[in-house]
PAMIKOL-935638 format. One record per residue (C-alpha): residue in three letters; x, y, z. Coordinates in steps of 0.2 Angstrom, whole numbers, padded with zeros to 4 digits, always signed. Last residue first. Example, Ala and Ser with C-alpha at 12.3 -4.5 7.8 and 13.67 -1.06 7.14 Angstrom:
REM PAMIKOL-935638
SER+0068-0005+0036;ALA+0062-0022+0039;
//
This chain:
REM PAMIKOL-935638
ASN-0012+0143+0146;ALA-0021+0149+0130;PRO-0006+0146+0119;THR+0003+0161+0113;ALA-0003+0171+0098;PRO+0009+0174+0084;TYR+0015+0192+0080;LYS+0012+0205+0067;GLU-0007+0206+0069;LYS-0004+0207+0088;ASP+0004+0224+0087;HIS+0012+0226+0104;ARG+0008+0232+0122;TYR+0020+0223+0134;TYR+0022+0239+0145;TYR+0008+0250+0139;ALA-0007+0244+0149;ASN-0015+0260+0144;LYS-0009+0269+0160;GLY+0002+0259+0172;LYS+0012+0244+0176;GLN-0002+0233+0183;ARG-0011+0233+0166;SER+0005+0228+0158;TYR+0007+0213+0170;ALA-0011+0207+0165;GLU-0007+0209+0147;ALA+0009+0199+0148;GLU+0000+0185+0158;ALA-0014+0185+0145;ASP-0002+0184+0130;THR+0006+0170+0138;LEU+0023+0172+0147;MET+0038+0160+0144;PHE+0049+0170+0156;SER+0045+0187+0163;PHE+0047+0182+0182;PHE+0043+0199+0190;GLU+0054+0209+0203;PRO+0046+0225+0208;LEU+0054+0232+0199;HIS+0058+0222+0183;ILE+0075+0216+0176;CYS+0076+0212+0157;ALA+0076+0194+0152;ASP+0060+0196+0142;PHE+0053+0180+0134;HIS+0035+0180+0128;TYR+0028+0163+0122;TRP+0026+0154+0105;GLY+0020+0136+0104;ASP+0025+0119+0111;GLY+0042+0116+0103;CYS+0053+0128+0112;ASN+0046+0143+0103;ILE+0052+0160+0108;MET+0044+0178+0108;HIS+0057+0191+0111;TRP+0059+0208+0120;TYR+0061+0227+0117;HIS+0054+0242+0125;ASN+0052+0260+0119;THR+0047+0275+0129;GLU+0030+0283+0129;GLY+0027+0301+0125;GLU+0017+0298+0109;TYR+0011+0280+0109;SER+0022+0265+0109;LEU+0019+0248+0101;ARG+0033+0239+0110;GLU+0046+0231+0099;ILE+0046+0212+0097;ARG+0060+0201+0090;ILE+0055+0183+0085;ASN+0063+0167+0091;PRO+0067+0150+0087;ILE+0080+0143+0100;GLY+0096+0137+0091;VAL+0109+0138+0105;MET+0118+0153+0096;ASN+0101+0161+0091;LEU+0095+0162+0109;MET+0112+0168+0115;LEU+0114+0183+0103;ASP+0095+0189+0104;SER+0096+0188+0123;ALA+0112+0199+0124;ALA+0104+0211+0113;PHE+0087+0212+0122;TYR+0096+0214+0139;THR+0105+0229+0131;TYR+0089+0235+0123;CYS+0081+0236+0140;ASP+0094+0248+0146;GLY+0113+0248+0148;PRO+0126+0244+0161;ASP+0143+0237+0156;LYS+0143+0219+0162;MET+0155+0214+0148;LEU+0142+0202+0142;ALA+0130+0217+0140;TYR+0143+0228+0132;TYR+0146+0214+0119;ALA+0127+0212+0116;GLU+0126+0231+0112;THR+0140+0228+0098;ILE+0130+0213+0091;LEU+0114+0222+0092;ASP+0120+0238+0083;ASP+0110+0253+0089;SER+0125+0256+0101;HIS+0129+0260+0119;ARG+0111+0260+0126;GLY+0103+0272+0139;GLY+0097+0268+0156;LEU+0107+0260+0171;TYR+0102+0242+0170;TYR+0115+0228+0173;VAL+0117+0212+0165;ASN+0122+0197+0176;LYS+0106+0192+0185;ASN+0093+0194+0171;ILE+0106+0188+0158;TYR+0110+0172+0167;LYS+0093+0168+0172;TYR+0085+0170+0155;ILE+0100+0160+0147;ALA+0097+0146+0159;LEU+0078+0147+0155;ALA+0081+0146+0137;LYS+0092+0131+0139;GLU+0079+0122+0149;GLU+0065+0126+0136;LEU+0076+0119+0122;THR+0078+0103+0132;MET+0095+0101+0141;ASP+0105+0085+0138;GLU+0119+0094+0129;THR+0123+0106+0144;ILE+0121+0125+0145;ILE+0126+0137+0159;LYS+0145+0135+0159;GLU+0148+0132+0140;LEU+0136+0146+0137;ILE+0147+0159+0146;GLY+0163+0155+0136;ASN+0153+0154+0120;ALA+0146+0172+0123;LEU+0164+0179+0123;GLU+0168+0170+0108;GLU+0152+0176+0100;VAL+0156+0194+0104;VAL+0174+0193+0096;ALA+0167+0184+0081;ARG+0153+0197+0078;ASP+0166+0211+0077;ILE+0162+0226+0088;THR+0156+0242+0079;ASP+0165+0258+0084;ALA+0170+0262+0066;PRO+0152+0262+0060;LYS+0148+0250+0045;LYS+0142+0259+0030;ILE+0124+0258+0027;VAL+0112+0246+0018;ASN+0094+0249+0023;LEU+0081+0235+0020;THR+0063+0241+0019;ILE+0050+0228+0021;GLU+0036+0220+0011;LYS+0024+0206+0017;ASN+0014+0195+0005;THR+0001+0182+0010;THR-0006+0169-0001;ASN-0021+0157+0000;GLY-0019+0143-0012;SER-0027+0129-0001;ALA-0010+0121+0003;ASP-0004+0137+0010;THR+0006+0151+0001;ALA+0020+0162+0009;SER+0027+0178+0003;TYR+0041+0190+0008;ILE+0045+0205-0002;VAL+0061+0215+0000;LYS+0062+0234-0004;TYR+0079+0243-0004;SER+0085+0258+0005;GLY+0103+0264+0000;GLU+0121+0262+0002;LYS+0129+0251-0012;LYS+0138+0235-0012;ILE+0123+0226-0003;ASN+0112+0229-0019;VAL+0094+0223-0015;ARG+0081+0224-0028;SER+0081+0205-0032;SER+0077+0202-0014;ASP+0061+0192-0017;VAL+0059+0180-0003;SER+0049+0164-0002;VAL+0043+0157+0015;GLY+0040+0139+0019;LEU+0025+0132+0027;GLU+0025+0119+0041;GLU+0009+0116+0051;ASP-0004+0119+0037;ARG-0021+0123+0044;ASN-0023+0140+0053;ASP-0006+0145+0046;VAL+0010+0151+0054;VAL+0025+0156+0044;TYR+0042+0161+0053;VAL+0056+0173+0050;GLY+0070+0173+0062;LYS+0083+0169+0048;LYS+0074+0170+0032;TYR+0084+0184+0024;ALA+0101+0178+0029;ILE+0111+0193+0022;PRO+0129+0193+0017;THR+0138+0210+0023;ASP+0146+0219+0008;LEU+0139+0236+0016;TYR+0131+0235+0033;ILE+0114+0229+0037;THR+0098+0238+0043;GLY+0081+0232+0046;ASP+0062+0234+0042;GLN+0054+0219+0050;VAL+0048+0201+0046;GLY+0048+0190+0061;TYR+0031+0183+0058;ILE+0022+0179+0041;LYS+0004+0174+0043;PRO-0005+0161+0032;PRO-0020+0166+0022;GLU-0038+0161+0028;THR-0050+0154+0015;ASP-0049+0136+0020;ALA-0065+0127+0016;GLU-0073+0116+0029;LEU-0078+0098+0027;THR-0089+0089+0039;LEU-0089+0070+0037;VAL-0102+0060+0047;ALA-0101+0042+0051;GLU-0108+0025+0046;ILE-0101+0007+0049;ILE-0100-0007+0036;THR-0093-0024+0042;GLU-0083-0036+0031;ASN-0076-0053+0032;GLY-0062-0056+0019;GLY-0052-0067+0031;GLN-0039-0054+0033;ASP-0051-0042+0040;THR-0062-0029+0030;LEU-0070-0014+0037;THR-0081-0004+0025;ILE-0084+0014+0029;GLN-0100+0023+0025;ILE-0102+0042+0023;ASN-0115+0055+0028;GLN-0111+0072+0022;ASP-0109+0088+0032;GLY-0103+0105+0026;VAL-0093+0110+0011;GLN-0094+0098-0004;THR-0077+0097-0013;LEU-0071+0081-0005;ASP-0087+0071-0011;PRO-0086+0055-0002;GLU-0080+0039-0011;LYS-0093+0025-0008;THR-0090+0010+0003;PHE-0075+0021+0009;ARG-0061+0009+0014;ALA-0054+0001+0030;SER-0041-0012+0033;VAL-0041-0024+0048;THR-0027-0035+0054;THR-0033-0051+0062;ALA-0041-0057+0078;ASP-0053-0042+0077;VAL-0059-0027+0087;VAL-0057-0009+0080;GLU-0059+0004+0094;GLU-0059+0019+0082;VAL-0063+0022+0064;PHE-0067+0038+0055;ASP-0048+0042+0050;MET-0048+0024+0044;ALA-0057+0029+0029;THR-0043+0040+0023;ILE-0043+0059+0021;LYS-0030+0070+0013;ASP-0035+0087+0017;VAL-0039+0100+0004;THR-0057+0102+0009;TRP-0052+0104+0027;PHE-0057+0091+0039;LYS-0070+0087+0053;ARG-0073+0070+0059;ASN-0088+0059+0065;VAL-0082+0043+0074;ALA-0087+0025+0069;LYS-0083+0012+0082;GLY-0076-0005+0075;VAL-0080-0023+0075;PRO-0073-0035+0062;ALA-0082-0050+0054;ILE-0079-0067+0062;ARG-0075-0082+0050;ASP-0056-0080+0050;VAL-0046-0095+0045;VAL-0032-0105+0052;ARG-0029-0121+0042;VAL-0021-0134+0053;SER-0010-0148+0047;SER-0006-0166+0052;ASP+0009-0176+0056;TYR+0008-0191+0068;VAL+0019-0195+0083;VAL+0018-0213+0089;ASP+0020-0218+0107;GLY+0002-0217+0113;ILE-0006-0205+0101;ARG+0005-0189+0099;ILE-0001-0175+0087;LYS+0011-0164+0077;VAL+0004-0149+0068;PRO+0010-0140+0052;PHE+0003-0123+0048;VAL-0009-0117+0034;GLY-0014-0099+0034;LEU-0020-0085+0044;THR-0009-0077+0057;VAL-0005-0079+0076;PRO-0003-0098+0075;PHE-0007-0108+0091;PRO+0009-0116+0098;THR+0014-0133+0092;ASP+0026-0143+0103;VAL+0016-0159+0103;ILE-0003-0159+0104;SER-0010-0174+0114;ALA-0019-0190+0111;LYS-0020-0206+0122;ASP-0037-0203+0130;LEU-0044-0196+0113;ASP-0040-0212+0103;SER-0058-0219+0105;GLN-0063-0203+0095;ASN-0057-0210+0079;LYS-0051-0199+0065;LEU-0043-0187+0078;PHE-0038-0170+0073;ALA-0052-0161+0082;GLU-0049-0170+0098;ALA-0031-0163+0099;ASP-0038-0146+0103;LEU-0028-0131+0097;GLU-0029-0114+0105;GLY-0034-0096+0101;GLU-0052-0099+0096;SER-0053-0082+0087;ILE-0041-0089+0073;ASP-0055-0100+0067;VAL-0049-0118+0065;GLU-0049-0129+0050;ILE-0043-0147+0050;ILE-0029-0156+0040;GLU-0023-0173+0036;LYS-0034-0181+0049;VAL-0026-0191+0063;LYS-0024-0210+0064;SER-0013-0210+0049;ILE-0009-0220+0033;ARG-0009-0208+0018;LEU-0008-0214+0000;ILE-0005-0200-0012;SER-0008-0200-0031;GLN+0003-0200-0047;TYR-0004-0204-0064;GLU+0004-0214-0078;SER-0004-0217-0096;LYS-0004-0232-0107;ASN-0011-0237-0124;GLY-0011-0256-0126;SER-0026-0257-0137;THR-0037-0264-0123;ASP-0033-0249-0112;GLU-0018-0247-0100;LEU-0018-0236-0084;VAL-0002-0236-0073;LEU-0003-0229-0056;SER+0012-0222-0046;VAL+0009-0219-0027;GLU+0018-0206-0017;GLN+0019-0209+0002;THR+0011-0200+0017;GLY+0012-0206+0036;THR+0014-0223+0043;LYS+0023-0235+0032;ASN+0018-0253+0034;TYR+0008-0253+0018;ASP+0023-0249+0007;PRO+0014-0246-0009;GLU+0017-0258-0024;THR+0027-0250-0038;LYS+0019-0246-0055;TYR+0003-0250-0047;ALA-0011-0256-0059;VAL-0027-0250-0067;LYS-0035-0259-0082;VAL-0045-0250-0095;ASN-0059-0256-0106;THR-0061-0246-0122;VAL-0067-0229-0127;ASP-0057-0220-0113;LYS-0061-0208-0099;ILE-0058-0214-0082;SER-0066-0208-0065;GLU-0063-0206-0047;ILE-0048-0218-0047;PHE-0037-0221-0032;GLU-0048-0235-0025;GLN-0044-0244-0042;PRO-0027-0247-0036;ASP-0034-0259-0023;VAL-0027-0255-0006;ILE-0021-0268+0006;ARG-0023-0262+0024;SER-0014-0251+0036;GLU-0025-0241+0049;TYR-0034-0225+0048;LEU-0032-0223+0029;ASP-0032-0208+0018;VAL-0033-0212-0001;ASN-0029-0198-0013;ALA-0040-0196-0029;ILE-0036-0196-0047;GLU-0047-0191-0062;ALA-0042-0201-0077;THR-0036-0201-0095;PRO-0034-0216-0106;ALA-0021-0216-0120;ILE-0026-0212-0137;THR-0021-0223-0152;ASP-0037-0234-0154;LYS-0039-0238-0172;ILE-0055-0242-0182;GLU-0051-0248-0200;LEU-0065-0248-0213;LYS-0062-0259-0228;VAL-0069-0257-0246;ASP-0079-0268-0258;TYR-0088-0258-0271;THR-0105-0259-0279;LYS-0110-0251-0296;LYS-0128-0248-0301;GLY-0127-0230-0295;SER-0114-0229-0282;LYS-0115-0243-0269;ILE-0104-0246-0254;LYS-0099-0263-0246;VAL-0089-0264-0230;ASP-0077-0277-0223;TYR-0071-0271-0205;ILE-0054-0270-0198;GLY-0053-0268-0179;PRO-0055-0257-0164;GLU-0071-0258-0155;SER-0078-0241-0150;SER-0085-0238-0168;ASN-0097-0253-0165;ILE-0101-0260-0182;GLU-0119-0268-0183;SER-0127-0252-0186;MET-0117-0250-0202;ASP-0128-0263-0212;THR-0117-0265-0227;VAL-0124-0259-0244;TYR-0119-0241-0239;GLU-0124-0227-0250;VAL-0117-0215-0263;GLY-0130-0205-0273;LYS-0120-0189-0273;ILE-0101-0186-0275;THR-0095-0172-0264;SER-0082-0184-0256;ASP-0072-0183-0271;SER-0058-0196-0267;PHE-0072-0208-0264;PHE-0074-0218-0247;ASP-0080-0203-0238;ASN-0096-0205-0250;ALA-0102-0218-0238;LYS-0102-0207-0223;PRO-0089-0211-0210;LEU-0093-0218-0193;GLU-0092-0206-0179;GLY-0078-0207-0166;GLY-0076-0219-0152;ALA-0060-0227-0160;GLU-0051-0216-0171;ILE-0055-0218-0189;SER-0047-0227-0204;ILE-0051-0227-0223;SER-0049-0242-0235;LYS-0048-0246-0254;LYS-0052-0228-0258;VAL-0063-0226-0274;ASN-0059-0213-0287;LYS-0047-0226-0296;ASN-0062-0237-0301;PRO-0056-0254-0306;MET-0058-0259-0324;ALA-0073-0269-0329;ALA-0085-0254-0331;PHE-0072-0245-0341;ILE-0071-0260-0354;VAL-0090-0262-0354;VAL-0093-0244-0358;LEU-0079-0244-0371;ILE-0087-0259-0380;LEU-0104-0250-0380;VAL-0097-0235-0388;ALA-0088-0245-0401;ALA-0105-0254-0405;ILE-0114-0238-0407;ALA-0101-0232-0419;THR-0102-0248-0430;TYR-0120-0247-0431;ILE-0120-0229-0438;GLY-0107-0233-0451;PHE-0117-0249-0457;ASP-0132-0238-0459;LYS-0123-0226-0470;ARG-0116-0240-0481;LYS-0133-0247-0483;ASN-0140-0230-0488;LEU-0127-0228-0502;MET-0131-0245-0510;
//
């Protein structure tokens, strides 16, 4: 009896399981999607894509999917199978993307009906596409007009494009090299039969590269066109060898002369030269015009190191009076073998103008190569002598003279000559000076009180400075037993020259003398060529002639 009950329990459990299997099999599977959709033209879905869990294996199509065209929108009945179970699902193919196209402009010689398809180069869409005008073009209009096109696929998706319809007997644009220098109507014509009736209207040839409007008359009609001016011809230039200092700023154009091109030409080093290499080196320069055409020329660059320090002129021991301001740089000039304009620095920290004494002043100048020169002078501060004439009094007297002999339109050299002539003829030589003070001595000179060469020198010093002529004071390099002599060097813009307004016997024109002329006169005057002898290390050399 116990065994029969046990068997009955087992059979009952098995039956319950079978009933549950049948019930679940009969119920719809919630893991299966009733339908899915794809974009037309895309890939067909995999069979397991219809399950919520697309990783399920063993799912396959029952329907022959090769018979479904993914580019044809619609709803398709599909059967899939998983294990022994088959499911009915739906595949929806949608077309939601508007067509795209590559558009071309249409350029006609004469008016005609244009099919909208002529504006289309290519269309991209999975379905058939119709092309239509949004607004019909005006075929009677000469020239250019905008055309609107509407593209519509079989699903009703639309897109709009803009194009250009041009009706003209001339080309829209031509290309001309700038070297041609003139426009030819023939080049603009679409049909050469129009040549006898064609002409350029009020259009000069452009002088630069670019696109420019042109009007062409054919018969009674004026048509619009354009010309693109280009440059196809490479520039021509002559290479020249050049010498520079290692510290110079050098450009490629420094090595180029006689450039020939219809456009502006720039120059660059094909390879940057070594600006630290003393001596010769071969270099290449690339010439480029506005059209991008290039020519390479070769030259030789010679570099020289600057090791010569600048020279400071006009720095001399001097004397000033107590409590008198000092213009330390007045009459001081720097000359360098390379640099044209160099400044001078002054260390006057030791000078006390409120106390009598002798003080050291240091002048220094440094060129672009780092070469430095220092000069030290002694400045004596003394009490002003009682018989000294005030500068204002002397300058007022000099102004009265300068107003008569100097005009505003004179050059510096003409002013210097006027001063030379006045002093030479109106100051008198007797021998002996009145004062060591230059201003006081100038007073006596202008008052025509006779003196010596220092008197002429003092008057010259005053007037040259008052009219702004750069000058340097010179004192004769005298040997034992020789007298002193004083004169100036002046620079009117073309170099330093000797200026001596003192009279000479026999008469000698000592204005703007070169070193050679001064030396020649000195040799005539006597032993040791003493007259204009000076320490040439302290003064600039004059031009050769």
